[in-house]
N, C-alpha and C positions, 0 to 999 in steps of 0.2 A: 504494500500500500504506500510505502514511503516513495517508491519509484514513480508513483503518479504525480508527485510534486516535483520531480526532477525532469527537466526537458530531455536530457541525454543520459542514457544508461549504457554502459559497455556490455558487450556480450559476456565477458567474464563475470561481471557483477550479476547479470541476469542468471547465468548458469549456476553460480554459487547460491543465489536465492532459491531457485527451483529445486536444487539439490537438497537444500535444507528444508524446503517446504514439502516437497513430494517424495524425494528420494529417501530421506531419513524416515519418513512415515512408513513407506513400503518396506524398508529394511527392518524397521522395528516390528512390523506385522509379521514378516517372514520369520524373523528370529524368534518372536514370541510363539508362533506356531510350531517351530522346530523344537523349542524348549519344552512346550507342552507335550509334544510327541516323543520326548526323551531322546532327542538327537544330541549326541555329545561329540561327534567327530568335528574337530576344529576346522578341517578343510571344508567340510560341508557348510558349517556355520559361516565361515568367511565367504564362501561362494554365494550363499543366500544374501548376506549383507551387501556384497558388491552388486549382485543382480538387482536388488532394490534400489541401490544408489544410482544405477543407470536407467532402469526401466521407469522409475518415477518421473524423472525429467522428460523421458521420451513420451510418457503419457501426457504430461503437461503441455509439451509442444504440440502434440497431436490435437489436444483439446483446443489450443489456440487456433490451429488451422481450421478445425471444425466450426469454430465460432464465425468463420467467414462464410458459412453456408447456413442452411436452415436445420442442419443436423443436430444442433444442441437442444432444440426444442424449447427455446426461450422466446419464441414468438417472432423474432426478427434477427436478421444477420448483423454481425458487427457490434454486438453488445460490448465486447472488450474495447473496441474503439471508442464507443460512447462513454465508457467508464474511464477512458484515458490510460489504459494499461500499456505499459512499455514491454510488450511481448518481444520474443525473438524476431518475429515478423517486422515489427516496428523498428527495432534496433538495426536490423539488416537494411530496411528501407532507408532509414536516416543516414546510413553509411554510404549509400549509393546515389541518392537523388540530388538534384540541384539545390542551391541555397534558397531559391524562391520556393521550391516544392517543400523543402525541409521546414521553412518558416510556416507554410500553410498547414502541413501535417501537425506540427507542434500547436498551432493555433486551434486546430480541430480537437486534438487530444486534450487540450487544457480547458475546453469549454465545459460548462456544467452539462451533465448527462442529458437532462431534459431539454437543453437548448441545441443539442447536436442533431442535425437533420439526417434523414436517410440518404439524401444526396451527398452530404459531406462524408458519411460512412463509405458510400460507394466511391467517392473521389479517392479516399485513402486506399481502398481495396484495388482500384484501378492502378494506382501507383505501385502497389505491391506486386501486381501482375506484370506491369511494365518493367520493373527492376528485378523480377524473378525472386522476390522475397519469399513467396510461398514455396517455390521449389527449393530454396535454400533451407527453409525450416523443415521441409520433408526430408531433405538429405541429412540434416543434423539428427532428426528423429530416427532415421534408419541407422546412422552411426551409433547412436546410443543403444538401440535395440541389439545391434551386433555385439557391442561391448557387454551388454547384459547376458546374452547367450554365451559369449566367450567366458564370462565369469563362472559359468556352470561347468567348465571343462574338468574340474577336479571332483565332480560328482559322477559316480559310476553310471555308465551308459544304460545299464539295465534298470536303473531307478525310474519307476513309473512317474514320480513327481518331477524329475528332470524334464521328461518329455512334455508334461503338462505345462511347466514353466516356459518352455520354448514356444509352445502353442499360444500361451498367453501373450508373450512378447510379440509374436507375429500378429496376433489380433490387435494389439494396442496400436501398432503403426498403420494398420490397414482399416481400422474402424472408421465409420462415417457418422456415428452418433455417440 
């Protein structure tokens, strides 16, 4: 929420924030489940922790991409833009667009939610398409998914839960809702 008051956020700051917001949450849930199931193998526990660390941010980035469609089910597209969120999509856009476009995007993001029009939301989305910010976010999402799956390499391939975690990772990057 602090990022909404900052015009410019670096990708490093954003990734650190979503890692702490979503990555740690999923890591804790995975480790909690493993502990309840009486898993004590340190390699397995470390693999689950890393998996959560990577899949959480992948989930968050995919969620931000879905917000640009009607897939989130919140009634309209671009609610994150109306809320002024400095998502990875916005960060990438601001790193590529012209100074005039940058000023306009910041102006739109800084407006109160109820004053931001659908046309302004579409203006930002069109710029994201123009500068391939959506494709960039999709690429980063896939990179994180691959790191999450790679984190599972120390878990026995015969483990049914490993297969399930891989399926979940694949679903997260492909989901449309």
